All heavy atoms as a GROMACS GRO file, in nm:
protein
  624
    1MET      N    1  -0.172   0.861   0.084
    1MET     CA    2  -0.278   0.914   0.168
    1MET      C    3  -0.226   0.921   0.311
    1MET      O    4  -0.167   0.826   0.361
    1MET     CB    5  -0.401   0.824   0.160
    1MET     CG    6  -0.511   0.864   0.257
    1MET     SD    7  -0.654   0.754   0.256
    1MET     CE    8  -0.732   0.810   0.107
    2GLN      N    9  -0.249   1.033   0.373
    2GLN     CA   10  -0.211   1.047   0.514
    2GLN      C   11  -0.327   1.016   0.606
    2GLN      O   12  -0.306   0.965   0.715
    2GLN     CB   13  -0.160   1.188   0.542
    2GLN     CG   14  -0.024   1.214   0.484
    2GLN     CD   15   0.032   1.344   0.533
    2GLN    OE1   16  -0.036   1.445   0.540
    2GLN    NE2   17   0.158   1.342   0.567
    3GLU      N   18  -0.446   1.053   0.565
    3GLU     CA   19  -0.562   1.023   0.649
    3GLU      C   20  -0.688   1.023   0.565
    3GLU      O   21  -0.694   1.082   0.458
    3GLU     CB   22  -0.575   1.123   0.765
    3GLU     CG   23  -0.598   1.266   0.725
    3GLU     CD   24  -0.743   1.306   0.703
    3GLU    OE1   25  -0.834   1.244   0.763
    3GLU    OE2   26  -0.768   1.397   0.626
    4TYR      N   27  -0.787   0.952   0.611
    4TYR     CA   28  -0.919   0.956   0.549
    4TYR      C   29  -1.020   0.993   0.655
    4TYR      O   30  -0.994   0.984   0.774
    4TYR     CB   31  -0.954   0.822   0.482
    4TYR     CG   32  -0.989   0.710   0.577
    4TYR    CD1   33  -1.123   0.683   0.608
    4TYR    CD2   34  -0.891   0.631   0.634
    4TYR    CE1   35  -1.155   0.580   0.695
    4TYR    CE2   36  -0.922   0.529   0.721
    4TYR     CZ   37  -1.055   0.503   0.751
    4TYR     OH   38  -1.088   0.402   0.837
    5THR      N   39  -1.136   1.040   0.609
    5THR     CA   40  -1.242   1.079   0.701
    5THR      C   41  -1.375   1.027   0.650
    5THR      O   42  -1.392   1.006   0.530
    5THR     CB   43  -1.247   1.233   0.718
    5THR    OG1   44  -1.354   1.266   0.805
    5THR    CG2   45  -1.268   1.303   0.585
    6LYS      N   46  -1.467   1.008   0.740
    6LYS     CA   47  -1.602   0.964   0.705
    6LYS      C   48  -1.698   1.082   0.701
    6LYS      O   49  -1.818   1.063   0.688
    6LYS     CB   50  -1.650   0.861   0.806
    6LYS     CG   51  -1.568   0.734   0.804
    6LYS     CD   52  -1.621   0.634   0.904
    6LYS     CE   53  -1.543   0.506   0.892
    6LYS     NZ   54  -1.625   0.389   0.911
    7ASP      N   55  -1.645   1.205   0.711
    7ASP     CA   56  -1.730   1.325   0.714
    7ASP      C   57  -1.821   1.335   0.592
    7ASP      O   58  -1.939   1.364   0.604
    7ASP     CB   59  -1.646   1.452   0.722
    7ASP     CG   60  -1.579   1.468   0.858
    7ASP    OD1   61  -1.614   1.395   0.952
    7ASP    OD2   62  -1.491   1.555   0.868
    8VAL      N   63  -1.767   1.315   0.473
    8VAL     CA   64  -1.844   1.328   0.349
    8VAL      C   65  -1.904   1.195   0.308
    8VAL      O   66  -2.019   1.189   0.266
    8VAL     CB   67  -1.755   1.385   0.236
    8VAL    CG1   68  -1.830   1.390   0.105
    8VAL    CG2   69  -1.703   1.523   0.273
    9ASP      N   70  -1.829   1.089   0.320
    9ASP     CA   71  -1.874   0.955   0.280
    9ASP      C   72  -1.858   0.859   0.398
    9ASP      O   73  -1.751   0.805   0.422
    9ASP     CB   74  -1.793   0.905   0.161
    9ASP     CG   75  -1.839   0.771   0.108
    9ASP    OD1   76  -1.920   0.703   0.175
    9ASP    OD2   77  -1.793   0.732   0.000
   10PRO      N   78  -1.968   0.837   0.473
   10PRO     CA   79  -1.960   0.750   0.590
   10PRO      C   80  -1.924   0.605   0.559
   10PRO      O   81  -1.888   0.530   0.648
   10PRO     CB   82  -2.100   0.758   0.652
   10PRO     CG   83  -2.168   0.873   0.587
   10PRO     CD   84  -2.098   0.898   0.458
   11SER      N   85  -1.932   0.565   0.431
   11SER     CA   86  -1.900   0.426   0.396
   11SER      C   87  -1.749   0.401   0.387
   11SER      O   88  -1.708   0.286   0.376
   11SER     CB   89  -1.967   0.389   0.263
   11SER     OG   90  -1.901   0.451   0.154
   12LEU      N   91  -1.668   0.507   0.389
   12LEU     CA   92  -1.522   0.486   0.383
   12LEU      C   93  -1.475   0.408   0.504
   12LEU      O   94  -1.517   0.433   0.616
   12LEU     CB   95  -1.448   0.619   0.375
   12LEU     CG   96  -1.459   0.696   0.245
   12LEU    CD1   97  -1.376   0.822   0.253
   12LEU    CD2   98  -1.415   0.612   0.128
   13ASP      N   99  -1.386   0.315   0.478
   13ASP     CA  100  -1.335   0.226   0.582
   13ASP      C  101  -1.195   0.184   0.541
   13ASP      O  102  -1.165   0.177   0.422
   13ASP     CB  103  -1.430   0.105   0.590
   13ASP     CG  104  -1.389   0.008   0.697
   13ASP    OD1  105  -1.307  -0.081   0.666
   13ASP    OD2  106  -1.439   0.019   0.810
   14ILE      N  107  -1.110   0.156   0.636
   14ILE     CA  108  -0.973   0.114   0.608
   14ILE      C  109  -0.971  -0.004   0.510
   14ILE      O  110  -0.879  -0.020   0.431
   14ILE     CB  111  -0.897   0.081   0.739
   14ILE    CG1  112  -0.747   0.061   0.712
   14ILE    CG2  113  -0.955  -0.042   0.806
   14ILE    CD1  114  -0.673   0.186   0.682
   15ASN      N  115  -1.074  -0.086   0.512
   15ASN     CA  116  -1.078  -0.206   0.427
   15ASN      C  117  -1.127  -0.179   0.286
   15ASN      O  118  -1.119  -0.269   0.201
   15ASN     CB  119  -1.165  -0.313   0.492
   15ASN     CG  120  -1.106  -0.359   0.623
   15ASN    OD1  121  -0.989  -0.390   0.632
   15ASN    ND2  122  -1.188  -0.359   0.728
   16ASN      N  123  -1.180  -0.058   0.255
   16ASN     CA  124  -1.227  -0.032   0.119
   16ASN      C  125  -1.159   0.089   0.055
   16ASN      O  126  -1.204   0.137  -0.049
   16ASN     CB  127  -1.380  -0.019   0.114
   16ASN     CG  128  -1.433   0.103   0.188
   16ASN    OD1  129  -1.359   0.192   0.229
   16ASN    ND2  130  -1.564   0.106   0.206
   17LEU      N  131  -1.051   0.137   0.115
   17LEU     CA  132  -0.983   0.254   0.059
   17LEU      C  133  -0.921   0.225  -0.078
   17LEU      O  134  -0.901   0.317  -0.157
   17LEU     CB  135  -0.876   0.305   0.155
   17LEU     CG  136  -0.929   0.369   0.283
   17LEU    CD1  137  -0.814   0.412   0.373
   17LEU    CD2  138  -1.021   0.486   0.254
   18ASP      N  139  -0.894   0.099  -0.110
   18ASP     CA  140  -0.840   0.066  -0.241
   18ASP      C  141  -0.941   0.095  -0.352
   18ASP      O  142  -0.906   0.105  -0.468
   18ASP     CB  143  -0.795  -0.080  -0.247
   18ASP     CG  144  -0.907  -0.178  -0.221
   18ASP    OD1  145  -1.004  -0.144  -0.150
   18ASP    OD2  146  -0.897  -0.292  -0.271
   19GLN      N  147  -1.069   0.112  -0.316
   19GLN     CA  148  -1.175   0.141  -0.413
   19GLN      C  149  -1.209   0.290  -0.418
   19GLN      O  150  -1.303   0.331  -0.486
   19GLN     CB  151  -1.300   0.061  -0.377
   19GLN     CG  152  -1.275  -0.089  -0.376
   19GLN     CD  153  -1.384  -0.165  -0.303
   19GLN    OE1  154  -1.493  -0.116  -0.285
   19GLN    NE2  155  -1.351  -0.285  -0.260
   20LEU      N  156  -1.134   0.371  -0.347
   20LEU     CA  157  -1.163   0.514  -0.338
   20LEU      C  158  -1.161   0.583  -0.473
   20LEU      O  159  -1.239   0.675  -0.498
   20LEU     CB  160  -1.061   0.580  -0.244
   20LEU     CG  161  -1.080   0.727  -0.212
   20LEU    CD1  162  -1.212   0.749  -0.141
   20LEU    CD2  163  -0.966   0.776  -0.125
   21GLY      N  164  -1.077   0.541  -0.563
   21GLY     CA  165  -1.066   0.604  -0.695
   21GLY      C  166  -1.196   0.613  -0.770
   21GLY      O  167  -1.223   0.711  -0.839
   22SER      N  168  -1.282   0.514  -0.756
   22SER     CA  169  -1.411   0.516  -0.827
   22SER      C  170  -1.507   0.619  -0.768
   22SER      O  171  -1.605   0.656  -0.833
   22SER     CB  172  -1.475   0.377  -0.823
   22SER     OG  173  -1.506   0.340  -0.689
   23LYS      N  174  -1.480   0.668  -0.649
   23LYS     CA  175  -1.565   0.767  -0.585
   23LYS      C  176  -1.520   0.910  -0.612
   23LYS      O  177  -1.596   1.004  -0.591
   23LYS     CB  178  -1.569   0.744  -0.433
   23LYS     CG  179  -1.628   0.612  -0.394
   23LYS     CD  180  -1.627   0.594  -0.245
   23LYS     CE  181  -1.688   0.460  -0.209
   23LYS     NZ  182  -1.775   0.470  -0.094
   24LEU      N  183  -1.397   0.927  -0.657
   24LEU     CA  184  -1.342   1.061  -0.680
   24LEU      C  185  -1.379   1.109  -0.819
   24LEU      O  186  -1.343   1.047  -0.919
   24LEU     CB  187  -1.190   1.060  -0.662
   24LEU     CG  188  -1.142   1.020  -0.523
   24LEU    CD1  189  -0.991   1.009  -0.521
   24LEU    CD2  190  -1.191   1.118  -0.418
   25LYS      N  191  -1.451   1.219  -0.825
   25LYS     CA  192  -1.500   1.272  -0.954
   25LYS      C  193  -1.432   1.402  -0.993
   25LYS      O  194  -1.447   1.447  -1.105
   25LYS     CB  195  -1.652   1.294  -0.947
   25LYS     CG  196  -1.730   1.173  -0.903
   25LYS     CD  197  -1.712   1.055  -0.995
   25LYS     CE  198  -1.792   0.936  -0.946
   25LYS     NZ  199  -1.740   0.809  -0.988
   26ASN      N  200  -1.359   1.466  -0.902
   26ASN     CA  201  -1.303   1.599  -0.929
   26ASN      C  202  -1.151   1.603  -0.928
   26ASN      O  203  -1.091   1.701  -0.883
   26ASN     CB  204  -1.358   1.700  -0.826
   26ASN     CG  205  -1.507   1.716  -0.837
   26ASN    OD1  206  -1.560   1.730  -0.946
   26ASN    ND2  207  -1.576   1.713  -0.725
   27LEU      N  208  -1.086   1.498  -0.977
   27LEU     CA  209  -0.940   1.499  -0.985
   27LEU      C  210  -0.896   1.598  -1.093
   27LEU      O  211  -0.966   1.616  -1.193
   27LEU     CB  212  -0.888   1.360  -1.020
   27LEU     CG  213  -0.904   1.251  -0.915
   27LEU    CD1  214  -0.861   1.116  -0.971
   27LEU    CD2  215  -0.825   1.284  -0.791
   28PRO      N  216  -0.782   1.661  -1.074
   28PRO     CA  217  -0.730   1.749  -1.180
   28PRO      C  218  -0.711   1.671  -1.310
   28PRO      O  219  -0.686   1.550  -1.308
   28PRO     CB  220  -0.595   1.796  -1.123
   28PRO     CG  221  -0.610   1.782  -0.975
   28PRO     CD  222  -0.697   1.662  -0.955
   29LYS      N  223  -0.722   1.740  -1.422
   29LYS     CA  224  -0.708   1.677  -1.552
   29LYS      C  225  -0.577   1.600  -1.562
   29LYS      O  226  -0.471   1.651  -1.525
   29LYS     CB  227  -0.713   1.784  -1.661
   29LYS     CG  228  -0.714   1.727  -1.800
   29LYS     CD  229  -0.726   1.835  -1.904
   29LYS     CE  230  -0.729   1.773  -2.042
   29LYS     NZ  231  -0.750   1.874  -2.145
   30GLY      N  232  -0.585   1.476  -1.605
   30GLY     CA  233  -0.468   1.392  -1.621
   30GLY      C  234  -0.430   1.311  -1.498
   30GLY      O  235  -0.342   1.227  -1.504
   31TRP      N  236  -0.494   1.338  -1.385
   31TRP     CA  237  -0.462   1.266  -1.262
   31TRP      C  238  -0.546   1.140  -1.252
   31TRP      O  239  -0.656   1.131  -1.303
   31TRP     CB  240  -0.492   1.354  -1.140
   31TRP     CG  241  -0.394   1.464  -1.116
   31TRP    CD1  242  -0.322   1.532  -1.208
   31TRP    CD2  243  -0.360   1.519  -0.989
   31TRP    NE1  244  -0.246   1.627  -1.147
   31TRP    CE2  245  -0.267   1.622  -1.013
   31TRP    CE3  246  -0.400   1.493  -0.860
   31TRP    CZ2  247  -0.212   1.698  -0.911
   31TRP    CZ3  248  -0.346   1.568  -0.758
   31TRP    CH2  249  -0.253   1.669  -0.783
   32THR      N  250  -0.491   1.040  -1.182
   32THR     CA  251  -0.565   0.918  -1.150
   32THR      C  252  -0.539   0.883  -1.004
   32THR      O  253  -0.443   0.931  -0.944
   32THR     CB  254  -0.520   0.800  -1.238
   32THR    OG1  255  -0.381   0.777  -1.217
   32THR    CG2  256  -0.548   0.825  -1.385
   33PHE      N  257  -0.624   0.800  -0.950
   33PHE     CA  258  -0.604   0.750  -0.814
   33PHE      C  259  -0.556   0.607  -0.826
   33PHE      O  260  -0.613   0.527  -0.899
   33PHE     CB  261  -0.734   0.756  -0.733
   33PHE     CG  262  -0.717   0.706  -0.592
   33PHE    CD1  263  -0.683   0.794  -0.491
   33PHE    CD2  264  -0.735   0.572  -0.561
   33PHE    CE1  265  -0.665   0.748  -0.360
   33PHE    CE2  266  -0.718   0.526  -0.431
   33PHE     CZ  267  -0.684   0.615  -0.332
   34GLU      N  268  -0.450   0.574  -0.754
   34GLU     CA  269  -0.395   0.439  -0.758
   34GLU      C  270  -0.362   0.394  -0.617
   34GLU      O  271  -0.299   0.468  -0.541
   34GLU     CB  272  -0.268   0.439  -0.843
   34GLU     CG  273  -0.199   0.306  -0.852
   34GLU     CD  274  -0.069   0.314  -0.932
   34GLU    OE1  275  -0.028   0.423  -0.974
   34GLU    OE2  276  -0.008   0.206  -0.949
   35ALA      N  277  -0.407   0.276  -0.581
   35ALA     CA  278  -0.373   0.218  -0.450
   35ALA      C  279  -0.253   0.125  -0.470
   35ALA      O  280  -0.250   0.047  -0.565
   35ALA     CB  281  -0.491   0.141  -0.394
   36LYS      N  282  -0.155   0.137  -0.382
   36LYS     CA  283  -0.036   0.052  -0.389
   36LYS      C  284  -0.010  -0.009  -0.253
   36LYS      O  285  -0.030   0.055  -0.150
   36LYS     CB  286   0.088   0.134  -0.426
   36LYS     CG  287   0.100   0.172  -0.569
   36LYS     CD  288   0.236   0.236  -0.593
   36LYS     CE  289   0.261   0.262  -0.738
   36LYS     NZ  290   0.395   0.317  -0.760
   37VAL      N  291   0.039  -0.131  -0.254
   37VAL     CA  292   0.091  -0.193  -0.133
   37VAL      C  293   0.241  -0.168  -0.136
   37VAL      O  294   0.311  -0.208  -0.229
   37VAL     CB  295   0.061  -0.344  -0.129
   37VAL    CG1  296   0.126  -0.408  -0.009
   37VAL    CG2  297  -0.090  -0.368  -0.130
   38LEU      N  298   0.291  -0.097  -0.036
   38LEU     CA  299   0.432  -0.062  -0.035
   38LEU      C  300   0.518  -0.184  -0.004
   38LEU      O  301   0.480  -0.269   0.075
   38LEU     CB  302   0.458   0.048   0.069
   38LEU     CG  303   0.381   0.178   0.046
   38LEU    CD1  304   0.416   0.280   0.154
   38LEU    CD2  305   0.408   0.235  -0.092
   39THR      N  306   0.633  -0.190  -0.068
   39THR     CA  307   0.724  -0.303  -0.051
   39THR      C  308   0.823  -0.281   0.062
   39THR      O  309   0.894  -0.372   0.101
   39THR     CB  310   0.800  -0.329  -0.181
   39THR    OG1  311   0.871  -0.210  -0.218
   39THR    CG2  312   0.704  -0.368  -0.293
   40LYS      N  313   0.830  -0.157   0.111
   40LYS     CA  314   0.915  -0.126   0.226
   40LYS      C  315   0.856  -0.004   0.297
   40LYS      O  316   0.766   0.060   0.246
   40LYS     CB  317   1.060  -0.103   0.185
   40LYS     CG  318   1.081   0.009   0.086
   40LYS     CD  319   1.228   0.017   0.046
   40LYS     CE  320   1.253   0.124  -0.058
   40LYS     NZ  321   1.394   0.132  -0.095
   41ASN      N  322   0.906   0.025   0.415
   41ASN     CA  323   0.854   0.139   0.492
   41ASN      C  324   0.885   0.269   0.421
   41ASN      O  325   0.998   0.291   0.377
   41ASN     CB  326   0.915   0.141   0.632
   41ASN     CG  327   0.862   0.031   0.719
   41ASN    OD1  328   0.751  -0.017   0.699
   41ASN    ND2  329   0.940  -0.010   0.816
   42LEU      N  330   0.784   0.355   0.412
   42LEU     CA  331   0.800   0.487   0.352
   42LEU      C  332   0.814   0.588   0.464
   42LEU      O  333   0.735   0.591   0.558
   42LEU     CB  334   0.677   0.521   0.267
   42LEU     CG  335   0.673   0.662   0.208
   42LEU    CD1  336   0.788   0.684   0.110
   42LEU    CD2  337   0.540   0.685   0.138
   43SER      N  338   0.916   0.669   0.456
   43SER     CA  339   0.940   0.774   0.554
   43SER      C  340   0.932   0.909   0.483
   43SER      O  341   1.004   0.935   0.387
   43SER     CB  342   1.080   0.756   0.615
   43SER     OG  343   1.118   0.871   0.686
   44LEU      N  344   0.839   0.995   0.528
   44LEU     CA  345   0.830   1.131   0.477
   44LEU      C  346   0.881   1.224   0.586
   44LEU      O  347   0.826   1.229   0.695
   44LEU     CB  348   0.685   1.166   0.442
   44LEU     CG  349   0.624   1.085   0.328
   44LEU    CD1  350   0.477   1.116   0.312
   44LEU    CD2  351   0.698   1.113   0.198
   45ASP      N  352   0.986   1.296   0.555
   45ASP     CA  353   1.048   1.385   0.653
   45ASP      C  354   1.075   1.518   0.586
   45ASP      O  355   1.164   1.530   0.502
   45ASP     CB  356   1.178   1.322   0.704
   45ASP     CG  357   1.245   1.404   0.812
   45ASP    OD1  358   1.202   1.519   0.838
   45ASP    OD2  359   1.342   1.354   0.869
   46THR      N  360   0.996   1.619   0.621
   46THR     CA  361   1.010   1.750   0.557
   46THR      C  362   1.143   1.818   0.590
   46THR      O  363   1.183   1.910   0.521
   46THR     CB  364   0.894   1.842   0.595
   46THR    OG1  365   0.888   1.856   0.737
   46THR    CG2  366   0.762   1.787   0.544
   47ALA      N  367   1.213   1.771   0.692
   47ALA     CA  368   1.345   1.827   0.723
   47ALA      C  369   1.444   1.800   0.609
   47ALA      O  370   1.540   1.873   0.591
   47ALA     CB  371   1.399   1.770   0.854
   48ARG      N  372   1.418   1.696   0.530
   48ARG     CA  373   1.506   1.663   0.417
   48ARG      C  374   1.488   1.760   0.300
   48ARG      O  375   1.567   1.758   0.207
   48ARG     CB  376   1.480   1.520   0.370
   48ARG     CG  377   1.526   1.415   0.468
   48ARG     CD  378   1.524   1.276   0.407
   48ARG     NE  379   1.392   1.221   0.393
   48ARG     CZ  380   1.348   1.111   0.456
   48ARG    NH1  381   1.428   1.046   0.538
   48ARG    NH2  382   1.227   1.067   0.436
   49CYS      N  383   1.382   1.842   0.305
   49CYS     CA  384   1.360   1.937   0.195
   49CYS      C  385   1.324   2.075   0.251
   49CYS      O  386   1.225   2.136   0.211
   49CYS     CB  387   1.256   1.886   0.097
   49CYS     SG  388   1.097   1.849   0.171
   50ASP      N  389   1.401   2.118   0.346
   50ASP     CA  390   1.388   2.252   0.405
   50ASP      C  391   1.250   2.278   0.466
   50ASP      O  392   1.201   2.390   0.463
   50ASP     CB  393   1.419   2.360   0.301
   50ASP     CG  394   1.563   2.354   0.254
   50ASP    OD1  395   1.650   2.323   0.338
   50ASP    OD2  396   1.589   2.380   0.136
   51GLY      N  397   1.186   2.175   0.520
   51GLY     CA  398   1.059   2.191   0.590
   51GLY      C  399   0.939   2.210   0.499
   51GLY      O  400   0.831   2.244   0.545
   52TRP      N  401   0.955   2.185   0.371
   52TRP     CA  402   0.848   2.206   0.274
   52TRP      C  403   0.770   2.077   0.253
   52TRP      O  404   0.826   1.969   0.244
   52TRP     CB  405   0.910   2.250   0.142
   52TRP     CG  406   0.811   2.286   0.037
   52TRP    CD1  407   0.751   2.406   0.019
   52TRP    CD2  408   0.762   2.201  -0.066
   52TRP    NE1  409   0.666   2.401  -0.087
   52TRP    CE2  410   0.671   2.274  -0.142
   52TRP    CE3  411   0.785   2.068  -0.100
   52TRP    CZ2  412   0.603   2.223  -0.251
   52TRP    CZ3  413   0.717   2.014  -0.208
   52TRP    CH2  414   0.627   2.093  -0.283
   53ALA      N  415   0.637   2.087   0.247
   53ALA     CA  416   0.552   1.971   0.217
   53ALA      C  417   0.440   2.015   0.124
   53ALA      O  418   0.387   2.125   0.136
   53ALA     CB  419   0.492   1.913   0.345
   54SER      N  420   0.404   1.928   0.033
   54SER     CA  421   0.293   1.953  -0.059
   54SER      C  422   0.176   1.866  -0.015
   54SER      O  423   0.181   1.744  -0.026
   54SER     CB  424   0.335   1.919  -0.202
   54SER     OG  425   0.226   1.938  -0.290
   55ILE      N  426   0.074   1.930   0.036
   55ILE     CA  427  -0.043   1.860   0.089
   55ILE      C  428  -0.165   1.894   0.002
   55ILE      O  429  -0.182   2.009  -0.039
   55ILE     CB  430  -0.072   1.904   0.235
   55ILE    CG1  431   0.050   1.886   0.322
   55ILE    CG2  432  -0.193   1.832   0.291
   55ILE    CD1  433   0.097   1.745   0.340
   56ILE      N  434  -0.248   1.794  -0.024
   56ILE     CA  435  -0.369   1.815  -0.103
   56ILE      C  436  -0.483   1.734  -0.041
   56ILE      O  437  -0.460   1.630   0.019
   56ILE     CB  438  -0.346   1.775  -0.251
   56ILE    CG1  439  -0.464   1.819  -0.337
   56ILE    CG2  440  -0.317   1.628  -0.264
   56ILE    CD1  441  -0.438   1.806  -0.485
   57ARG      N  442  -0.605   1.786  -0.054
   57ARG     CA  443  -0.724   1.714  -0.007
   57ARG      C  444  -0.816   1.688  -0.125
   57ARG      O  445  -0.828   1.772  -0.214
   57ARG     CB  446  -0.798   1.796   0.099
   57ARG     CG  447  -0.721   1.812   0.226
   57ARG     CD  448  -0.801   1.882   0.330
   57ARG     NE  449  -0.853   1.779   0.420
   57ARG     CZ  450  -0.935   1.803   0.520
   57ARG    NH1  451  -0.976   1.925   0.544
   57ARG    NH2  452  -0.976   1.706   0.597
   58ASP      N  453  -0.881   1.572  -0.126
   58ASP     CA  454  -0.977   1.543  -0.231
   58ASP      C  455  -1.117   1.589  -0.188
   58ASP      O  456  -1.135   1.642  -0.079
   58ASP     CB  457  -0.972   1.395  -0.270
   58ASP     CG  458  -1.012   1.300  -0.158
   58ASP    OD1  459  -1.092   1.339  -0.070
   58ASP    OD2  460  -0.965   1.185  -0.159
   59GLU      N  461  -1.215   1.568  -0.274
   59GLU     CA  462  -1.351   1.616  -0.244
   59GLU      C  463  -1.417   1.538  -0.131
   59GLU      O  464  -1.520   1.582  -0.078
   59GLU     CB  465  -1.439   1.615  -0.370
   59GLU     CG  466  -1.476   1.477  -0.420
   59GLU     CD  467  -1.393   1.430  -0.537
   59GLU    OE1  468  -1.276   1.472  -0.549
   59GLU    OE2  469  -1.443   1.351  -0.616
   60LEU      N  470  -1.359   1.427  -0.090
   60LEU     CA  471  -1.411   1.353   0.024
   60LEU      C  472  -1.339   1.393   0.152
   60LEU      O  473  -1.361   1.334   0.257
   60LEU     CB  474  -1.398   1.202  -0.001
   60LEU     CG  475  -1.473   1.151  -0.124
   60LEU    CD1  476  -1.447   1.002  -0.144
   60LEU    CD2  477  -1.621   1.178  -0.114
   61ARG      N  478  -1.251   1.491   0.142
   61ARG     CA  479  -1.171   1.547   0.251
   61ARG      C  480  -1.060   1.453   0.302
   61ARG      O  481  -1.012   1.468   0.414
   61ARG     CB  482  -1.260   1.594   0.366
   61ARG     CG  483  -1.354   1.704   0.327
   61ARG     CD  484  -1.421   1.764   0.447
   61ARG     NE  485  -1.524   1.857   0.406
   61ARG     CZ  486  -1.639   1.871   0.468
   61ARG    NH1  487  -1.666   1.800   0.575
   61ARG    NH2  488  -1.728   1.957   0.424
   62CYS      N  489  -1.022   1.357   0.219
   62CYS     CA  490  -0.905   1.274   0.251
   62CYS      C  491  -0.780   1.356   0.219
   62CYS      O  492  -0.779   1.434   0.126
   62CYS     CB  493  -0.906   1.146   0.169
   62CYS     SG  494  -1.052   1.043   0.197
   63THR      N  495  -0.674   1.337   0.297
   63THR     CA  496  -0.554   1.418   0.285
   63THR      C  497  -0.436   1.334   0.234
   63THR      O  498  -0.419   1.219   0.277
   63THR     CB  499  -0.517   1.478   0.422
   63THR    OG1  500  -0.629   1.549   0.473
   63THR    CG2  501  -0.399   1.572   0.411
   64TYR      N  502  -0.358   1.393   0.144
   64TYR     CA  503  -0.244   1.326   0.082
   64TYR      C  504  -0.122   1.417   0.091
   64TYR      O  505  -0.135   1.539   0.085
   64TYR     CB  506  -0.270   1.299  -0.066
   64TYR     CG  507  -0.399   1.227  -0.093
   64TYR    CD1  508  -0.519   1.296  -0.100
   64TYR    CD2  509  -0.401   1.089  -0.111
   64TYR    CE1  510  -0.639   1.231  -0.125
   64TYR    CE2  511  -0.520   1.023  -0.136
   64TYR     CZ  512  -0.639   1.094  -0.143
   64TYR     OH  513  -0.756   1.029  -0.167
   65GLN      N  514  -0.005   1.358   0.104
   65GLN     CA  515   0.120   1.434   0.092
   65GLN      C  516   0.192   1.384  -0.032
   65GLN      O  517   0.219   1.265  -0.045
   65GLN     CB  518   0.210   1.417   0.214
   65GLN     CG  519   0.337   1.498   0.202
   65GLN     CD  520   0.421   1.497   0.328
   65GLN    OE1  521   0.372   1.465   0.435
   65GLN    NE2  522   0.548   1.530   0.314
   66CYS      N  523   0.220   1.476  -0.122
   66CYS     CA  524   0.292   1.441  -0.244
   66CYS      C  525   0.439   1.425  -0.214
   66CYS      O  526   0.491   1.486  -0.121
   66CYS     CB  527   0.273   1.552  -0.347
   66CYS     SG  528   0.102   1.587  -0.384
   67CYS      N  529   0.506   1.344  -0.292
   67CYS     CA  530   0.650   1.327  -0.274
   67CYS      C  531   0.714   1.277  -0.402
   67CYS      O  532   0.649   1.216  -0.485
   67CYS     CB  533   0.680   1.229  -0.160
   67CYS     SG  534   0.624   1.061  -0.188
   68GLY      N  535   0.841   1.310  -0.418
   68GLY     CA  536   0.920   1.253  -0.526
   68GLY      C  537   0.914   1.323  -0.659
   68GLY      O  538   0.952   1.267  -0.760
   69TYR      N  539   0.870   1.447  -0.664
   69TYR     CA  540   0.870   1.517  -0.791
   69TYR      C  541   0.950   1.646  -0.777
   69TYR      O  542   0.972   1.695  -0.668
   69TYR     CB  543   0.727   1.546  -0.839
   69TYR     CG  544   0.651   1.639  -0.747
   69TYR    CD1  545   0.650   1.776  -0.769
   69TYR    CD2  546   0.581   1.589  -0.638
   69TYR    CE1  547   0.582   1.861  -0.684
   69TYR    CE2  548   0.513   1.674  -0.552
   69TYR     CZ  549   0.514   1.808  -0.576
   69TYR     OH  550   0.448   1.892  -0.492
   70ASP      N  551   0.992   1.698  -0.891
   70ASP     CA  552   1.076   1.819  -0.894
   70ASP      C  553   1.192   1.805  -0.795
   70ASP      O  554   1.262   1.706  -0.797
   70ASP     CB  555   0.994   1.944  -0.867
   70ASP     CG  556   0.894   1.974  -0.978
   70ASP    OD1  557   0.916   1.927  -1.091
   70ASP    OD2  558   0.794   2.042  -0.952
   71SER      N  559   1.208   1.901  -0.707
   71SER     CA  560   1.320   1.897  -0.613
   71SER      C  561   1.281   1.844  -0.475
   71SER      O  562   1.358   1.855  -0.380
   71SER     CB  563   1.381   2.037  -0.600
   71SER     OG  564   1.284   2.126  -0.550
   72ASP      N  565   1.162   1.785  -0.463
   72ASP     CA  566   1.116   1.732  -0.334
   72ASP      C  567   1.199   1.609  -0.297
   72ASP      O  568   1.207   1.512  -0.371
   72ASP     CB  569   0.968   1.695  -0.342
   72ASP     CG  570   0.918   1.628  -0.215
   72ASP    OD1  571   0.966   1.664  -0.106
   72ASP    OD2  572   0.833   1.539  -0.225
   73THR      N  573   1.259   1.613  -0.181
   73THR     CA  574   1.340   1.502  -0.131
   73THR      C  575   1.291   1.454   0.005
   73THR      O  576   1.365   1.394   0.081
   73THR     CB  577   1.488   1.545  -0.119
   73THR    OG1  578   1.494   1.662  -0.036
   73THR    CG2  579   1.549   1.576  -0.254
   74SER      N  580   1.164   1.480   0.035
   74SER     CA  581   1.110   1.444   0.167
   74SER      C  582   1.096   1.294   0.188
   74SER      O  583   1.099   1.247   0.300
   74SER     CB  584   0.974   1.511   0.189
   74SER     OG  585   0.879   1.464   0.094
   75ALA      N  586   1.083   1.217   0.081
   75ALA     CA  587   1.062   1.073   0.092
   75ALA      C  588   1.194   0.997   0.087
   75ALA      O  589   1.287   1.038   0.015
   75ALA     CB  590   0.971   1.023  -0.018
   76ASN      N  591   1.201   0.886   0.159
   76ASN     CA  592   1.321   0.802   0.153
   76ASN      C  593   1.325   0.721   0.023
   76ASN      O  594   1.429   0.671  -0.015
   76ASN     CB  595   1.330   0.710   0.275
   76ASN     CG  596   1.215   0.614   0.286
   76ASN    OD1  597   1.100   0.649   0.255
   76ASN    ND2  598   1.242   0.494   0.332
   77TYR      N  599   1.212   0.708  -0.045
   77TYR     CA  600   1.205   0.649  -0.179
   77TYR      C  601   1.070   0.688  -0.241
   77TYR      O  602   0.981   0.734  -0.170
   77TYR     CB  603   1.225   0.497  -0.177
   77TYR     CG  604   1.102   0.417  -0.138
   77TYR    CD1  605   1.025   0.352  -0.236
   77TYR    CD2  606   1.064   0.402  -0.006
   77TYR    CE1  607   0.913   0.277  -0.199
   77TYR    CE2  608   0.954   0.327   0.031
   77TYR     CZ  609   0.878   0.265  -0.067
   77TYR     OH  610   0.769   0.192  -0.032
   78VAL      N  611   1.058   0.673  -0.371
   78VAL     CA  612   0.934   0.705  -0.439
   78VAL      C  613   0.862   0.574  -0.470
   78VAL      O  614   0.914   0.490  -0.542
   78VAL     CB  615   0.960   0.783  -0.570
   78VAL    CG1  616   0.828   0.810  -0.642
   78VAL    CG2  617   1.033   0.912  -0.540
   79PRO      N  618   0.746   0.554  -0.408
   79PRO     CA  619   0.672   0.429  -0.427
   79PRO      C  620   0.632   0.405  -0.572
   79PRO      O  621   0.611   0.493  -0.648
   79PRO     CB  622   0.549   0.445  -0.340
   79PRO     CG  623   0.575   0.561  -0.250
   79PRO     CD  624   0.679   0.643  -0.315
   0.00000   0.00000   0.00000
């Protein structure tokens, strides 16, 4: 997740984002929401993949950047 907003759900808070998955009802088929505590710093740099980034927003208008699939090399590691 790159950012969250309270526009759709004012109850969202930095302290309850790990519970966001139970609020998402319109994920693409086969997708799940998972909260992870990263074990090291994650660096996303689109310069590593010719300036390309895959960005998606959920129905609560939270924004995510995908990384680590197909030929995407923007991340320094895949969490």
